[in-house]
C-alpha positions as CSV (number, residue, x, y, z in Angstrom):
1,X,12.0,269.9,136.2
2,X,9.1,272.3,136.0
3,X,9.1,275.1,133.5
4,X,10.1,278.6,134.7
5,X,8.0,281.3,133.1
6,X,9.1,284.8,132.4
7,X,5.6,286.3,132.9
8,X,3.7,289.4,133.9
9,X,3.9,288.4,137.5
10,X,7.5,287.2,138.0
11,X,11.1,287.8,137.1
12,X,11.2,290.8,134.7
13,X,8.1,292.2,136.3
14,X,9.9,292.1,139.7
15,X,8.6,290.9,143.0
16,X,5.6,292.3,144.7
17,X,6.1,295.9,145.6
18,X,9.2,296.3,143.4
19,X,9.7,298.2,140.2
20,X,9.4,296.2,137.0
21,X,8.3,296.3,133.4
22,X,4.6,295.9,134.1
23,X,3.2,299.0,135.6
24,X,-0.2,300.6,136.2
25,X,-1.7,302.5,133.2
26,X,-3.5,305.7,133.8
27,X,-6.0,307.4,131.5
28,X,-4.7,310.9,130.8
29,X,-8.2,312.2,130.2
30,X,-9.8,313.0,133.5
31,X,-13.6,313.6,134.0
32,X,-15.0,316.4,136.1
33,X,-17.3,316.0,139.1
34,X,-21.0,315.7,138.4
35,X,-22.6,319.2,138.2
36,X,-25.9,320.9,138.3
37,X,-26.4,323.9,135.9
38,X,-26.5,327.3,137.8
39,X,-29.8,329.0,137.0
40,X,-31.1,330.9,140.0
41,X,-29.3,334.2,139.1
42,X,-31.5,334.4,136.0
43,X,-34.4,335.2,138.3
44,X,-32.8,338.5,139.1
45,X,-34.4,340.6,136.4
46,X,-34.4,343.9,138.2
47,X,-31.2,346.0,138.0
48,X,-30.3,349.6,138.7
49,X,-30.2,351.7,135.6
50,X,-29.3,355.3,136.7
51,X,-26.9,355.3,139.6
52,X,-26.2,358.7,141.0
53,X,-22.7,357.6,142.2
54,X,-20.6,354.6,143.0
55,X,-21.2,353.1,146.5
56,X,-21.1,350.0,148.6
57,X,-24.9,349.9,148.8
58,X,-27.5,350.6,146.1
59,X,-30.9,351.9,147.0
60,X,-33.8,351.1,144.7
61,X,-37.0,353.0,145.2
62,X,-40.7,352.3,144.3
63,X,-43.5,354.8,144.0
64,X,-46.8,354.2,145.8
65,X,-50.1,354.9,144.1
66,X,-52.7,357.2,145.3
67,X,-55.9,355.9,146.9
68,X,-58.8,355.5,144.5
69,X,-61.4,358.3,144.8
70,X,-64.9,357.0,143.9
71,X,-67.0,359.9,145.3
72,X,-68.4,362.2,142.6
73,X,-67.2,365.8,142.6
74,X,-69.7,368.6,143.3
75,X,-69.8,371.6,141.0
76,X,-69.3,374.3,143.6
77,X,-66.9,372.6,146.0
78,X,-63.1,372.4,145.6
79,X,-61.6,368.9,146.2
80,X,-58.7,369.1,148.7
81,X,-55.4,368.2,147.3
82,X,-53.7,365.0,148.7
83,X,-50.1,364.3,149.3
84,X,-48.2,361.7,147.2
85,X,-46.9,359.0,149.5
86,X,-43.2,358.7,150.1
87,X,-41.5,356.1,148.0
88,X,-40.5,352.8,149.5
89,X,-37.0,351.5,149.1
90,X,-35.0,348.3,148.8
91,X,-31.3,348.3,149.7
92,X,-28.8,346.0,148.0
93,X,-25.5,345.6,149.9
94,X,-22.6,344.9,147.6
95,X,-19.9,342.5,148.6
96,X,-16.7,341.0,147.2
97,X,-16.7,337.3,146.2
98,X,-13.9,335.2,144.9
99,X,-11.8,332.1,145.1
100,X,-8.3,331.2,143.9
101,X,-5.8,328.3,143.5
102,X,-2.0,328.5,143.3
103,X,-0.6,326.2,140.6
104,X,3.0,325.2,140.9
105,X,5.4,324.9,138.1
106,X,6.4,321.4,139.2
107,X,2.8,320.2,138.8
108,X,2.6,321.5,135.3
109,X,5.9,319.7,134.4
110,X,5.2,316.4,136.2
111,X,1.4,315.9,135.7
112,X,0.3,313.2,133.3
113,X,-2.6,315.4,132.2
114,X,-2.8,318.9,130.9
115,X,-3.9,320.6,134.2
116,X,-4.3,324.3,133.1
117,X,-7.5,323.8,131.1
118,X,-9.0,321.6,133.8
119,X,-8.2,324.1,136.5
120,X,-9.7,326.9,134.4
121,X,-12.9,324.9,133.9
122,X,-13.1,324.1,137.7
123,X,-12.7,327.8,138.6
124,X,-15.3,328.9,136.0
125,X,-17.8,326.5,137.4
126,X,-17.0,327.5,141.0
127,X,-17.7,331.1,140.0
128,X,-21.1,330.4,138.4
129,X,-22.2,328.0,141.2
130,X,-21.1,330.2,144.0
131,X,-22.8,333.4,142.7
132,X,-25.9,331.3,142.0
133,X,-26.0,330.1,145.6
134,X,-25.6,333.7,146.9
135,X,-28.6,334.7,144.7
136,X,-30.7,331.7,145.9
137,X,-29.9,332.4,149.6
138,X,-31.5,335.8,149.2
139,X,-34.4,334.5,147.1
140,X,-35.4,331.7,149.5
141,X,-35.6,334.1,152.4
142,X,-38.9,335.6,151.3
143,X,-41.7,336.2,153.8
144,X,-44.5,334.5,151.8
145,X,-44.4,330.8,152.6
146,X,-46.8,327.8,152.0
147,X,-46.1,324.7,154.0
148,X,-46.8,321.1,152.9
149,X,-49.6,319.1,154.4
150,X,-51.1,320.9,157.4
151,X,-47.8,322.2,158.7
152,X,-47.4,325.8,159.8
153,X,-43.6,326.1,160.1
154,X,-40.3,324.7,158.9
155,X,-39.4,322.5,161.9
156,X,-42.6,320.5,161.6
157,X,-42.2,319.4,158.0
158,X,-42.1,315.6,157.6
159,X,-41.2,313.4,154.6
160,X,-45.0,312.7,154.2
161,X,-45.8,316.4,153.7
162,X,-45.2,316.3,150.0
163,X,-46.0,319.1,147.6
164,X,-49.5,319.1,146.0
165,X,-51.3,320.8,143.1
166,X,-53.2,322.8,145.7
167,X,-49.9,324.3,146.9
168,X,-49.1,325.4,143.4
169,X,-52.6,326.8,142.8
170,X,-52.5,328.7,146.1
171,X,-49.0,330.3,145.3
172,X,-50.1,331.3,141.8
173,X,-53.4,332.7,143.1
174,X,-51.6,334.7,145.8
175,X,-49.2,336.1,143.2
176,X,-52.1,337.1,140.9
177,X,-53.9,338.6,143.8
178,X,-50.8,340.6,144.7
179,X,-50.7,341.9,141.1
180,X,-47.4,340.2,140.5
181,X,-46.5,340.3,136.8
182,X,-46.0,336.9,135.2
183,X,-42.5,336.1,133.8
184,X,-43.6,334.4,130.5
185,X,-47.0,335.1,129.0
186,X,-49.4,334.4,131.9
187,X,-47.1,332.0,133.7
188,X,-44.9,332.4,136.7
189,X,-41.4,330.9,137.1
190,X,-41.2,327.8,139.4
191,X,-37.9,326.4,140.5
192,X,-38.3,322.8,141.8
193,X,-36.0,320.1,143.1
194,X,-36.2,316.8,141.1
195,X,-37.3,314.8,144.2
196,X,-40.2,317.3,144.8
197,X,-41.1,317.3,141.0
198,X,-41.4,313.5,141.3
199,X,-44.2,313.8,143.8
200,X,-46.0,316.6,142.0
201,X,-46.0,314.8,138.6
202,X,-47.0,311.6,140.2
203,X,-50.1,313.3,141.7
204,X,-51.1,315.2,138.5
205,X,-50.5,312.5,136.0
206,X,-50.5,313.2,132.3
207,X,-53.9,314.9,132.3
208,X,-52.7,318.1,133.9
209,X,-49.0,318.4,133.3
210,X,-48.1,319.9,129.9
211,X,-44.6,319.1,128.5
212,X,-42.5,321.7,126.8
213,X,-42.9,320.2,123.4
214,X,-46.6,320.5,123.7
215,X,-46.8,324.2,124.3
216,X,-45.8,327.2,122.3
217,X,-43.7,327.6,119.1
218,X,-40.8,329.6,120.6
219,X,-38.8,326.6,121.8
220,X,-35.7,328.8,122.0
221,X,-37.2,330.5,125.0
222,X,-37.4,327.4,127.1
223,X,-35.1,327.7,130.0
224,X,-32.4,325.2,130.7
225,X,-34.0,322.5,132.8
226,X,-37.6,323.5,132.0
227,X,-39.8,320.4,132.3
228,X,-43.3,321.7,131.7
229,X,-46.2,323.9,132.7
230,X,-48.9,323.3,135.3
231,X,-51.4,325.4,137.3
232,X,-50.2,328.8,135.9
233,X,-46.4,328.2,136.3
234,X,-43.6,326.9,134.1
235,X,-41.3,324.6,136.0
236,X,-37.5,324.5,135.9
237,X,-36.1,321.4,137.6
238,X,-32.7,321.5,139.3
239,X,-30.9,319.8,142.1
240,X,-29.6,323.2,143.0
241,X,-32.9,324.1,144.7
242,X,-32.2,324.4,148.4
243,X,-33.0,321.6,150.8
244,X,-31.9,320.9,154.3
245,X,-32.5,318.4,157.2
246,X,-34.3,321.1,159.2
247,X,-37.7,319.5,159.3
248,X,-39.2,317.3,162.0
249,X,-36.7,314.9,163.5
250,X,-34.2,316.1,160.9
251,X,-36.5,315.3,158.0
252,X,-35.3,316.8,154.7
253,X,-37.2,320.0,153.8
254,X,-37.2,321.2,150.2
255,X,-37.8,324.7,149.0
256,X,-39.8,325.3,145.8
257,X,-39.8,328.9,144.6
258,X,-42.6,330.5,142.6
259,X,-41.7,334.0,141.2
260,X,-43.0,336.8,139.1
261,X,-41.2,339.7,137.5
262,X,-38.9,341.8,139.7
263,X,-39.0,339.3,142.6
264,X,-35.2,339.6,142.9
265,X,-32.9,342.6,142.2
266,X,-29.2,342.5,141.4
267,X,-26.6,345.2,141.5
268,X,-23.1,344.7,140.1
269,X,-20.0,346.8,140.7
270,X,-17.7,344.4,138.9
271,X,-19.1,341.3,137.1
272,X,-17.6,338.1,138.4
273,X,-14.9,336.9,136.1
274,X,-11.9,334.6,135.9
275,X,-8.6,336.1,137.0
276,X,-5.1,335.0,136.1
277,X,-2.9,336.5,138.8
278,X,0.7,337.7,138.4
279,X,3.6,335.4,139.1
280,X,5.5,337.2,141.9
281,X,7.7,334.6,143.6
282,X,11.5,334.8,143.1
283,X,11.8,331.8,140.9
284,X,8.5,332.3,139.1
285,X,7.2,328.9,140.0
286,X,3.8,329.7,141.5
287,X,1.0,330.9,139.3
288,X,-2.4,332.1,140.8
289,X,-5.7,331.4,139.0
290,X,-9.1,332.3,140.4
291,X,-12.2,334.4,140.1
292,X,-13.4,337.7,141.5
293,X,-16.6,339.9,141.5
294,X,-18.4,342.6,143.4
295,X,-22.2,342.4,143.5
296,X,-25.2,341.9,145.7
297,X,-28.8,340.7,145.6
298,X,-32.0,341.7,147.4
299,X,-35.7,340.7,147.2
300,X,-37.3,343.6,145.4
301,X,-41.0,342.8,145.4
302,X,-42.1,340.4,148.1
303,X,-45.6,340.2,146.6
304,X,-43.9,338.6,143.5
305,X,-42.4,335.8,145.4
306,X,-43.7,332.6,147.2
307,X,-41.8,329.7,148.7
308,X,-43.3,326.2,149.2
309,X,-41.6,324.1,151.9
310,X,-42.3,320.4,151.6
311,X,-40.9,316.9,152.2
312,X,-40.4,314.2,149.5
313,X,-41.5,310.6,149.3
314,X,-38.1,309.7,147.9
315,X,-35.9,311.8,150.1
């Protein structure tokens, strides 16, 4: 007679699909989704400082300079007075932003993991990422655009229309010509997607690209994600940089942003923050957690902002 085994697959363990002594084991430590660090909001370095009153819109104004007068005065003739030009204005429309989840008491009691810290983490990242995207949507809508290759508009961009050193040089030259103030020393900020950075660095090689540890002594000022300097700009690499399949034949089109000071303005009525809502149900089983804020963004100086639209060889 053959031996009968009391094993992990039979008898005490139960038959297939039945409860038994051998069960699945779950790790109680859960990992979060892969994330990209929010960084675009940092470009908004212009903020209102002397608001006359609260309001749903904030109007920022800029003076215009007088025209240069290069004709010499004559001794016996009075120079006619000129009128100061009316200030130009930029309007920021404030809006409410937020998100929330409703956590049940049963989940807290039955969950194999401690869910409250995880939910708080997820909400905080949703706050930062959402506001960062709102800022980028405004920033990438600038009117100064350079297209990859020989293209002249968004819908003709192909994967082969990769970014080049000439595109960066042109953007920086236009910013300097427009009197845009650099953001760090003599360099402008450049936000670039990793798949676009790949093409630019493959073209430049090590001769032109300067890595962060090769320039400057103030390493504490290097932005998160900064990968180096080139052609008058310091580059911050992030997968958050906008891209979409809106090129030729649905080709992926990437937006690289080159910016000087005061390219983007921000007005805040209430800084976005995490909110723990009140428990109001009859049995106190449902607890709301979320985030809320009231703010807005607007491009402040168009002459301080350029966008480069290009494809990528590894899209």
